[in-house]
Structure formats: structure tokens, C-alpha cells
C-alpha positions as CSV (number, residue, x, y, z in Angstrom):
1,X,-35.5,-9.3,-45.9
2,X,-38.3,-8.9,-43.4
3,X,-38.1,-6.8,-40.2
4,X,-34.5,-6.4,-38.7
5,X,-34.3,-8.0,-35.2
6,X,-32.4,-6.4,-32.4
7,X,-31.3,-9.2,-29.9
8,X,-30.9,-8.6,-26.5
9,X,-28.5,-10.7,-24.7
10,X,-26.2,-10.9,-21.8
11,X,-25.7,-13.2,-18.4
12,X,-28.6,-13.6,-15.9
13,X,-30.0,-10.4,-14.2
14,X,-28.4,-7.6,-15.9
15,X,-31.7,-5.9,-16.6
16,X,-32.7,-7.5,-20.3
17,X,-36.3,-8.0,-19.8
18,X,-36.3,-4.4,-18.3
19,X,-34.5,-3.0,-21.1
20,X,-37.1,-4.6,-23.4
21,X,-39.9,-2.9,-21.6
22,X,-38.2,0.1,-21.1
23,X,-37.7,0.6,-24.7
24,X,-41.0,-0.8,-25.6
25,X,-42.8,1.7,-22.9
26,X,-44.9,-1.2,-21.7
27,X,-44.4,-4.1,-19.3
28,X,-44.2,-6.7,-21.7
29,X,-41.6,-9.3,-20.2
30,X,-41.7,-10.4,-16.6
31,X,-39.2,-9.1,-14.5
32,X,-38.1,-10.7,-11.2
33,X,-34.8,-10.3,-8.8
34,X,-34.7,-14.5,-9.7
35,X,-32.3,-15.4,-12.3
36,X,-33.5,-17.4,-15.4
37,X,-37.1,-15.9,-15.4
38,X,-36.9,-15.5,-19.2
39,X,-36.6,-18.6,-21.3
40,X,-38.4,-18.2,-24.4
41,X,-37.6,-15.5,-27.1
42,X,-39.9,-12.6,-26.2
43,X,-40.3,-10.2,-29.2
44,X,-41.9,-6.6,-29.6
45,X,-42.1,-4.8,-32.8
46,X,-41.3,-1.0,-32.6
47,X,-41.1,1.9,-34.9
48,X,-38.8,4.8,-34.9
49,X,-39.4,7.6,-37.7
50,X,-39.2,5.6,-40.9
51,X,-37.3,2.5,-39.0
52,X,-39.2,-0.4,-38.2
53,X,-37.5,-3.1,-36.2
54,X,-37.9,-6.0,-33.7
55,X,-36.7,-6.4,-30.3
56,X,-35.9,-9.9,-28.9
57,X,-35.4,-10.5,-25.4
58,X,-33.6,-13.7,-24.7
59,X,-32.7,-15.7,-21.6
60,X,-29.6,-15.4,-19.4
61,X,-26.4,-16.7,-21.0
62,X,-24.8,-19.6,-18.8
63,X,-27.8,-19.9,-16.7
64,X,-28.2,-23.3,-14.6
65,X,-31.6,-23.7,-15.1
66,X,-33.5,-25.4,-12.2
67,X,-35.7,-27.7,-14.4
68,X,-32.8,-28.8,-16.6
69,X,-33.8,-26.5,-19.6
70,X,-30.5,-25.0,-20.1
71,X,-29.5,-26.6,-23.4
72,X,-33.2,-25.7,-24.6
73,X,-32.6,-21.9,-23.4
74,X,-29.1,-21.8,-24.9
75,X,-30.9,-23.0,-28.1
76,X,-33.2,-20.1,-28.2
77,X,-30.4,-17.2,-27.4
78,X,-28.4,-18.8,-30.4
79,X,-31.2,-18.5,-32.7
80,X,-31.9,-14.7,-31.5
81,X,-28.1,-14.2,-32.5
82,X,-28.3,-15.8,-35.9
83,X,-31.4,-14.0,-37.1
84,X,-30.3,-10.5,-35.3
85,X,-29.4,-7.3,-37.7
86,X,-28.2,-5.6,-34.2
87,X,-27.0,-7.1,-31.1
88,X,-27.2,-5.2,-27.5
89,X,-24.7,-6.8,-24.8
90,X,-26.4,-6.0,-21.7
91,X,-24.0,-5.4,-18.4
92,X,-24.3,-4.5,-15.0
93,X,-22.4,-1.4,-13.9
94,X,-22.7,-1.9,-10.4
95,X,-21.5,-5.5,-10.4
96,X,-18.9,-4.9,-12.7
97,X,-17.1,-7.0,-15.2
98,X,-17.7,-10.9,-14.2
99,X,-15.9,-13.7,-16.0
100,X,-19.4,-14.5,-17.7
101,X,-19.7,-11.2,-18.9
102,X,-16.5,-12.2,-20.6
103,X,-17.9,-15.5,-21.9
104,X,-20.7,-13.3,-23.7
105,X,-18.7,-11.2,-25.2
106,X,-16.3,-14.0,-26.6
107,X,-19.3,-15.6,-28.1
108,X,-20.3,-12.5,-30.0
109,X,-16.9,-12.0,-31.3
110,X,-17.6,-13.5,-34.5
111,X,-20.8,-11.9,-35.1
112,X,-21.3,-10.1,-38.5
113,X,-23.3,-7.6,-37.3
114,X,-22.9,-4.2,-35.3
115,X,-23.0,-5.2,-31.1
116,X,-23.3,-2.5,-28.5
117,X,-22.6,-2.7,-24.8
118,X,-25.4,-1.4,-22.9
119,X,-24.2,-0.5,-19.4
120,X,-27.3,-1.0,-17.4
121,X,-28.0,0.3,-13.9
122,X,-25.6,3.5,-14.5
123,X,-28.3,5.3,-12.2
124,X,-26.2,8.5,-12.0
125,X,-23.5,10.5,-13.6
126,X,-20.7,9.6,-11.1
127,X,-21.3,5.8,-12.1
128,X,-20.4,6.3,-15.7
129,X,-16.6,5.9,-15.3
130,X,-17.3,2.5,-14.0
131,X,-19.2,1.4,-17.4
132,X,-15.6,2.0,-19.0
133,X,-14.1,-0.8,-17.5
134,X,-16.4,-3.0,-20.2
135,X,-14.2,-1.8,-22.9
136,X,-11.9,-4.6,-22.1
137,X,-14.4,-6.7,-23.4
138,X,-13.6,-5.3,-27.0
139,X,-16.5,-3.2,-27.4
140,X,-15.9,0.1,-29.3
141,X,-19.2,1.8,-28.0
142,X,-20.7,1.7,-24.5
143,X,-23.9,3.8,-24.0
144,X,-24.4,3.8,-20.4
145,X,-28.1,3.5,-19.4
146,X,-30.3,3.2,-16.4
147,X,-33.9,1.8,-16.8
148,X,-34.6,2.7,-13.0
149,X,-33.6,6.3,-13.6
150,X,-34.8,6.4,-17.0
151,X,-31.2,7.8,-18.4
152,X,-30.1,7.7,-21.8
153,X,-33.1,5.8,-23.6
154,X,-33.1,8.4,-26.3
155,X,-29.2,7.8,-26.9
156,X,-29.7,4.0,-26.9
157,X,-32.4,4.2,-29.8
158,X,-30.6,6.5,-31.7
159,X,-27.7,4.2,-31.9
160,X,-30.2,1.6,-32.8
161,X,-32.0,3.1,-35.3
162,X,-28.5,4.5,-37.4
163,X,-27.1,1.2,-37.2
164,X,-30.4,-0.8,-38.8
165,X,-29.7,-1.8,-42.3
166,X,-31.3,-0.2,-45.0
167,X,-34.5,-2.7,-45.2
168,X,-37.6,-1.3,-47.2
169,X,-40.0,-1.7,-43.9
170,X,-42.3,1.2,-45.2
171,X,-46.1,-0.1,-45.3
172,X,-44.6,-3.4,-44.0
173,X,-47.6,-4.1,-41.6
174,X,-49.8,-2.7,-44.1
175,X,-48.8,-5.1,-46.6
176,X,-49.2,-7.8,-44.1
177,X,-52.5,-7.3,-42.5
178,X,-53.2,-8.8,-39.1
179,X,-56.2,-11.1,-39.5
180,X,-56.3,-12.7,-36.2
181,X,-54.8,-12.5,-32.9
182,X,-55.4,-15.9,-31.0
183,X,-54.4,-16.7,-27.1
184,X,-53.6,-20.1,-26.7
185,X,-54.6,-20.7,-22.9
186,X,-55.1,-23.8,-20.7
187,X,-53.3,-25.6,-17.7
188,X,-49.6,-26.9,-17.8
189,X,-48.5,-29.7,-20.3
190,X,-51.6,-29.5,-22.5
191,X,-49.6,-28.8,-25.6
192,X,-50.0,-25.3,-25.9
193,X,-46.2,-24.5,-26.9
194,X,-46.0,-27.5,-29.4
195,X,-49.0,-26.2,-31.0
196,X,-47.3,-22.6,-31.3
197,X,-44.1,-24.3,-32.9
198,X,-46.4,-26.4,-35.4
199,X,-48.0,-23.1,-36.6
200,X,-44.8,-21.1,-36.9
201,X,-43.0,-24.1,-38.3
202,X,-40.0,-23.5,-36.2
203,X,-38.5,-24.4,-32.9
204,X,-40.1,-20.6,-31.5
205,X,-41.1,-21.8,-28.3
206,X,-39.5,-24.3,-25.6
207,X,-41.2,-27.6,-25.3
208,X,-40.5,-29.9,-22.5
209,X,-42.2,-32.2,-20.1
210,X,-41.3,-29.8,-17.2
211,X,-44.3,-28.3,-16.1
212,X,-44.4,-24.4,-16.3
213,X,-41.6,-24.4,-19.1
214,X,-43.2,-21.2,-20.4
215,X,-43.3,-18.4,-18.1
216,X,-44.4,-15.5,-20.1
217,X,-46.6,-14.5,-22.8
218,X,-45.2,-14.8,-26.2
219,X,-46.6,-13.5,-29.6
220,X,-45.7,-15.5,-32.4
221,X,-46.2,-14.1,-36.0
222,X,-46.8,-16.4,-38.8
223,X,-48.4,-16.4,-42.3
224,X,-51.8,-18.4,-42.8
225,X,-52.8,-18.1,-46.8
226,X,-50.9,-15.0,-47.1
227,X,-52.3,-13.2,-43.9
228,X,-50.8,-12.6,-40.7
229,X,-51.7,-14.3,-37.7
230,X,-50.4,-13.7,-34.1
231,X,-50.8,-16.7,-31.7
232,X,-50.1,-15.7,-28.1
233,X,-48.5,-18.7,-26.1
234,X,-49.0,-18.2,-22.6
235,X,-47.5,-19.9,-19.1
236,X,-49.6,-22.9,-18.1
237,X,-51.7,-21.7,-15.5
238,X,-52.3,-23.8,-11.7
239,X,-55.0,-23.1,-9.1
240,X,-54.7,-19.6,-7.7
241,X,-54.0,-21.2,-4.1
242,X,-51.0,-23.0,-5.8
243,X,-49.4,-19.9,-7.0
244,X,-45.9,-20.3,-5.2
245,X,-43.9,-17.3,-6.6
246,X,-43.8,-14.0,-8.1
247,X,-43.0,-15.7,-11.6
248,X,-46.0,-17.7,-11.1
249,X,-48.2,-14.7,-10.7
250,X,-46.8,-12.5,-13.1
251,X,-47.0,-15.2,-15.6
252,X,-51.0,-15.7,-14.5
253,X,-51.7,-11.9,-15.1
254,X,-49.9,-11.8,-18.5
255,X,-52.1,-14.9,-19.6
256,X,-55.3,-13.3,-18.4
257,X,-54.0,-9.9,-20.5
258,X,-53.4,-11.8,-23.4
259,X,-56.8,-13.1,-23.5
260,X,-58.3,-9.5,-23.2
261,X,-56.4,-8.4,-25.9
262,X,-56.9,-11.3,-28.0
263,X,-59.8,-11.6,-30.8
264,X,-60.3,-15.3,-30.2
265,X,-59.1,-17.7,-27.6
266,X,-58.4,-21.4,-28.1
267,X,-58.7,-23.1,-24.6
268,X,-56.8,-26.4,-24.4
269,X,-57.6,-29.5,-23.1
270,X,-55.2,-32.7,-22.9
271,X,-57.4,-35.5,-23.6
272,X,-55.8,-38.0,-21.7
273,X,-56.6,-36.1,-18.6
274,X,-59.7,-35.2,-16.5
275,X,-61.0,-31.4,-16.7
276,X,-59.6,-29.8,-13.6
277,X,-60.6,-26.7,-11.4
278,X,-58.1,-24.8,-13.5
279,X,-60.1,-25.4,-16.5
280,X,-63.3,-24.1,-15.2
281,X,-61.8,-21.1,-13.6
282,X,-60.1,-20.3,-17.3
283,X,-63.5,-21.0,-19.1
284,X,-65.2,-18.8,-16.4
285,X,-62.2,-15.8,-17.2
286,X,-63.1,-16.0,-21.2
287,X,-66.7,-15.7,-20.8
288,X,-66.4,-12.9,-18.4
289,X,-64.5,-11.4,-21.0
290,X,-66.8,-12.3,-23.7
291,X,-64.4,-13.6,-25.8
292,X,-65.0,-15.9,-28.5
293,X,-63.3,-19.6,-28.0
294,X,-62.9,-22.8,-28.9
295,X,-62.6,-25.6,-26.5
296,X,-59.6,-27.4,-28.0
297,X,-59.1,-30.9,-27.1
298,X,-55.6,-31.8,-28.0
299,X,-53.4,-35.0,-28.5
300,X,-56.1,-36.9,-29.8
301,X,-53.7,-39.3,-31.6
302,X,-53.4,-41.1,-28.3
303,X,-57.2,-41.9,-28.1
304,X,-58.4,-41.7,-31.5
305,X,-59.6,-45.4,-32.3
306,X,-60.3,-46.3,-28.7
307,X,-62.7,-43.2,-27.4
308,X,-65.1,-41.7,-30.1
309,X,-65.4,-38.0,-30.1
310,X,-69.0,-37.6,-28.8
311,X,-67.9,-38.9,-25.5
312,X,-65.6,-35.9,-25.0
313,X,-67.9,-33.7,-26.7
314,X,-70.7,-34.8,-23.8
315,X,-67.8,-34.6,-21.2
316,X,-67.5,-30.9,-22.2
317,X,-70.9,-29.9,-22.3
318,X,-71.8,-31.7,-19.2
319,X,-68.7,-29.5,-17.4
320,X,-69.3,-26.3,-19.0
321,X,-73.4,-26.0,-19.1
322,X,-73.7,-22.5,-19.9
323,X,-71.3,-22.3,-23.0
324,X,-72.9,-24.9,-25.4
325,X,-72.3,-22.6,-28.1
326,X,-68.5,-22.7,-28.1
327,X,-67.5,-25.0,-30.9
328,X,-65.0,-27.9,-30.1
329,X,-62.1,-29.0,-32.0
330,X,-60.0,-32.2,-31.7
331,X,-56.5,-31.8,-32.7
332,X,-53.0,-33.2,-32.8
333,X,-50.9,-30.2,-32.2
334,X,-47.7,-31.9,-32.4
335,X,-48.5,-33.6,-35.9
336,X,-50.4,-30.6,-36.9
337,X,-53.6,-32.7,-37.6
338,X,-56.9,-30.4,-37.9
339,X,-54.6,-27.3,-37.0
340,X,-55.6,-25.2,-40.1
341,X,-59.2,-26.1,-39.6
342,X,-58.9,-25.0,-36.2
343,X,-57.5,-21.8,-37.4
344,X,-59.8,-21.4,-40.0
345,X,-62.8,-21.4,-37.4
346,X,-60.9,-19.0,-35.1
347,X,-60.9,-16.3,-38.2
348,X,-64.7,-17.3,-38.8
349,X,-65.6,-16.8,-34.8
350,X,-63.9,-13.5,-35.5
351,X,-66.1,-12.7,-38.5
352,X,-69.1,-13.6,-36.2
353,X,-68.3,-11.4,-33.4
354,X,-68.0,-8.3,-35.8
355,X,-71.5,-9.3,-37.4
356,X,-74.2,-6.7,-37.2
357,X,-78.3,-7.4,-37.7
358,X,-80.1,-4.6,-39.3
359,X,-82.6,-2.9,-36.8
360,X,-85.6,-4.0,-38.6
361,X,-84.5,-7.8,-38.7
362,X,-83.6,-7.8,-35.0
363,X,-87.0,-6.6,-34.2
364,X,-88.7,-9.1,-36.4
365,X,-86.6,-11.7,-34.9
366,X,-87.5,-10.5,-31.1
367,X,-91.3,-10.3,-32.4
368,X,-90.9,-14.1,-33.6
369,X,-89.5,-14.9,-29.8
370,X,-92.3,-13.0,-28.0
371,X,-95.2,-14.7,-30.1
372,X,-93.7,-18.2,-29.3
373,X,-93.1,-17.7,-25.6
374,X,-94.8,-14.4,-24.1
375,X,-93.1,-13.1,-20.9
376,X,-95.0,-14.1,-17.9
377,X,-96.9,-11.8,-15.7
378,X,-95.4,-10.4,-12.5
379,X,-97.6,-9.3,-10.1
380,X,-100.4,-9.0,-12.6
381,X,-98.0,-6.6,-14.5
382,X,-97.2,-7.8,-18.2
383,X,-93.7,-7.2,-19.3
384,X,-93.6,-5.4,-22.6
385,X,-90.3,-5.2,-25.1
386,X,-91.2,-2.1,-27.5
387,X,-88.0,-2.5,-29.7
388,X,-84.5,-3.4,-30.0
389,X,-81.1,-2.3,-31.6
390,X,-77.5,-3.7,-31.9
391,X,-75.5,-1.3,-30.2
392,X,-71.8,-2.6,-30.7
393,X,-70.0,-5.4,-31.9
394,X,-66.9,-7.8,-30.5
395,X,-69.2,-8.7,-28.7
396,X,-72.5,-8.5,-30.4
397,X,-74.1,-6.2,-27.9
398,X,-78.2,-6.1,-28.2
399,X,-80.2,-3.5,-26.5
400,X,-84.0,-4.1,-25.5
401,X,-86.4,-1.3,-24.7
402,X,-89.0,-2.4,-22.4
403,X,-91.6,-1.0,-19.9
404,X,-89.6,-2.6,-16.8
405,X,-86.5,-4.2,-16.9
406,X,-86.9,-5.5,-13.3
407,X,-89.9,-7.6,-14.1
408,X,-88.4,-9.6,-16.9
409,X,-86.9,-12.8,-15.3
410,X,-83.6,-14.1,-15.7
411,X,-85.0,-17.5,-16.8
412,X,-86.9,-15.3,-19.7
413,X,-83.5,-13.6,-20.3
414,X,-81.9,-16.6,-21.0
415,X,-84.8,-18.0,-23.2
416,X,-84.5,-14.5,-25.2
417,X,-80.5,-15.1,-25.3
418,X,-80.2,-18.5,-26.4
419,X,-83.0,-18.5,-28.8
420,X,-81.7,-15.4,-30.5
421,X,-78.5,-17.0,-30.9
422,X,-80.2,-19.8,-32.9
423,X,-81.4,-17.2,-35.4
424,X,-78.6,-14.8,-35.6
425,X,-75.4,-14.7,-37.7
426,X,-73.2,-14.8,-34.5
427,X,-74.5,-18.2,-32.9
428,X,-70.8,-19.4,-31.8
429,X,-69.7,-16.2,-30.0
430,X,-70.8,-14.4,-26.7
431,X,-73.5,-12.0,-26.9
432,X,-74.1,-9.0,-24.5
433,X,-78.1,-8.5,-23.7
434,X,-79.0,-5.3,-21.8
435,X,-82.5,-4.4,-21.0
436,X,-83.3,-0.9,-20.9
437,X,-86.6,1.0,-19.7
438,X,-88.1,3.1,-22.3
439,X,-87.8,7.0,-22.1
440,X,-91.0,8.9,-21.0
441,X,-90.8,10.8,-24.0
442,X,-90.1,7.9,-26.4
443,X,-93.1,6.3,-28.0
444,X,-91.0,4.0,-30.6
445,X,-93.1,0.5,-30.7
446,X,-91.8,-1.4,-33.5
447,X,-92.6,-5.1,-31.7
448,X,-95.7,-4.7,-29.8
449,X,-97.5,-2.5,-32.5
450,X,-96.8,-5.5,-35.0
451,X,-97.8,-8.1,-32.6
452,X,-101.2,-6.2,-32.4
453,X,-101.4,-5.7,-36.0
454,X,-99.3,-8.3,-37.6
455,X,-100.3,-7.4,-41.2
456,X,-98.5,-4.0,-40.9
457,X,-95.1,-3.8,-42.8
458,X,-92.0,-4.5,-40.7
């Protein structure tokens, strides 16, 4: 048995996503007054003492989805309940008992695991008598809580922990070392959720032709060759001026946060669609974050045999002229074609971005670059680079110490960066290159000295 799951269920707008965020201590789920914001199952693993469990947020039971996805949402809720070790039935004290609460309770009546009624929005003690009304649902225990006022969080966690099944989860996370965290991003309907379902080998995400089906960023854990990988499915993005609601805005913010916390990003394209301004904005954001990424051309089965891959490769290179270092993959997410090769390449990119070059080897590389193409004179002053060092990884960060950074032109810096990329062990990932003025007391000169005396030992 894996980590026990705690499913959070209830009718729309009772505060299920707020409770997930409250218990987790982080803004994981989108919270909005509009009913039906949550569609997919959103999960978060928590550790309390020696207990480990996974919170599972679900969509509102009985929601009439505006995009006709009600059946899909209900399936996700049912899967959450079936796999749960505990169920939290969330109700709204201020709204009181409504018929839909009774329908949800009836649905849980035959569940073989403990069910707790969580009376949310009990913002002060005087509202607690109203919480007892929910005993009519047949619930033995009711815990009045208030996310807004931070009331009874510890009592709710204690109830959960004391009723968790006795499962040996000690060292569970250590036994499954996290190998890779990859964010799946792209504009709407490029196949991100289908790809994640293929990875998870389950209907983990709702897949529909309706644009904007996925609204939040959802972490999905799965195993690849015995190692745990987290795929972060994100909301399909639109142009900034087309963001029409808070839901779109928060979905965009969550997607950006997912890219920042990921090890590697897969930027998805639909091979039957032209590259859009949104794609360019996404690529720019990834580059600004210095994240390793793969340009993923999805649904390739629709063009295979009628278009050579070289045409799409050239199309990508012509569109994204500054990221020729990024690898390109052609996959069919629905059928799983080339999916494992893509993940293996993602692991290789993570390894590259964690690589280090010994200082001596790095200085020898820079020496070769300077010999092949010395920096041009600027106002009769010759730029000099004295030595180099790698200051950090993820991303690889190179410091060059010189006489005057201001006289080393941007084109020459690009030459150094692009040529160094060809020689370094991290040629497919972003590299940070900084120039620093050598200190007045610093006499180190590992490059210029060897240029003048090439027979000297490195």
C-alpha cells in the first residue's frame, strides 16, 4: 500500500480548495468565488510527525460545468473517493444544510473508510451551534473550522492523523528518490493533459477538446525505471490581453510558478498549428528563468509521412533564433510514441545543468577561444580576460575576470558563450555568463600568462 490519501469532497463553493491550501500551508489550488473552478484532482503530500498522507482536492459534486465537463469531473471525484483512506466532507456553516449536501452525504454512506464532516466558515464560536445541524447528514463527528480565521486547524489534522491506517510510510519518500520534476507547458489544446495521462498510465487529468479544460497546475507522480518523476500539468496559456477572468489569471500565475520550480520544462506545440505569440512569450519566460527545456512537437502521427521532421526543426529554429541549443522532440502523446525517449532526454538535461567544469579545464577552454578570436580593441584599449571559474550549477554559471567588462562588446560575449557551449559538458542547457573586473590586489592571470607563454604548464 502506498501513501494514504485523504479526499476532500463536497458541493461547489464550500471551501474545499481553501482547506487544501490551509492544511498544506501554501497556495496550491486556485480559489475563486466562481463555482466549478476545480476540475482535476489536485494533490499534496503532507508529513505530520511519523505520519505521511496525501491530500486530494476534488471538484464540486453536482456542478453543472459551463463547458459540459460535468461527467469528467464526476469521474475524477469518484476515483478520489475510491482510492481514499479517509474522506473529508466539507460543508458551509453560513449557508446551512442544503439538499445537495444531503446528496453528497448519501454518496458517501457506503464508503468503507472514515468520513469526517468539516464545517467550514465557522468564523467565531457563536456559529458552532449551527454546525450541529449537519448531524442530520448521519455524521458522528463534526469539526467546526474556519480557514479565514485560522480556527481549529490542529484539531482537524489530529483527527486525520489518528485515523490514518497503519501503513509503513517511514522512509517512503527516501525509498523512492525523486529523479526529475518536469513542467508541461504550452498554449491550449496542444495535448499536455493527454501526455500526462500517458505517463501516469491512468486517467489522471481530464482530457477534452474544450479549450482551457485544465485550470490549475497539477503534480502527477509516476515511476520511470524505478525512479520517481513528477510531471506538472499546467493550464493552457493565452495572450495576456486575452486573460478575461481571475481563473485565467491565476492559472497563468500557477503555470509560471510551476516552470520556476521545475528541473526541466517541456514546451509543447501542436504540429498541425502555427507557432503563436503565446508560444514565443512562453519561450521567453523559460529563457529568463534559465531553465533547461525541450521543444516538443506533439501529435506527430497526424503529419508523419506527409512532412519531414527537418521542416519543423527549421521552422522552430527560424522562430526561436536565440535558443538553438534547446533539443527538439517529436512525439505522439496519446499513443506514447517517443514519450520515454523524451523523459530520458529530460533526465540528461538535468544532469547537464548540474555539471561542473574544473577551473583548470575551464581556463584552457577560454584560452582557446581567445586564441581563435581575440577581443577587438575598444578606444585603443585591448580587453583582457585573466581567468575564469564556474560559480554555480542549475544553471551553470561562469565568471570571467577581466580588466574592464564595459569594453567587452555584446557580440563578443555571445561568441564566448556560444563557443563555450560547444566545448562544455552542458551544451543543451542555458548558461549564465558574468564578467567581473579583477580586483586591484588580485594578480591572478591564468589565461593571459599562458597566451604569452604557451609552453607553461596549465
